[in-house]
C-alpha positions, 0 to 999 in steps of 0.5 A: 387717715387710719388703716386697720388690719385684723388678725386672729380669726380661725376655726374653733370648736363650739365652746372655744375661744379666740382673740381677734386683734386690730392693728391701726396705723395713724397718729390719731388712732388713740382719739377714736372710738373703735368698734367690732362688727361681723357679717355672716353670708347672706346677712347684714353686717351687725354690731358686736362691740365698741370701746371709747377712745380711752377704753373707759367705756364699752358697749356690747350687742346682746349676743356678745354680752357676757362672752366677748370683751373689747379692749384697746392698747393705745400705746401699741395702736391695737384693739382686741376682741376676746371671744369666749364660749363661741357658738356656731352662730358666731361664724362670720367675718369680723371687721374692725372699725374706727369712727374717725372723729376724735373723742366722740361717744361710742357708736353702735351702728355701722354708719358711725364709722369711717374706717374699716379693716378687711376682716378676719374669718371666724368659723365655729364648728358644732 
């Protein structure tokens, strides 16, 4: 069982930056690929970024490439999403997710993830 708690969201002006954190509980966290998703009001949840269990591989949605960076610190049970050059279109609830399967490859769809956090709100003003 893994519990995930996101933090770091807030209100920022367009062009600004935020770093989201996801704190995980559970001894098996370090073996799971992790992902970040987001959901805006009235829209479906969409993939943002994912990272392999050891941090060696990452994958991004086109909307995140060049602006967002996912990373992890397995010693601290943390996953991060550094978001730069934020745009009003990035406004959404951001969710951290764990696949729940050790050493599997990165997944870019929500059905590949078993554990989810409660989310943290990011609002980007124009």
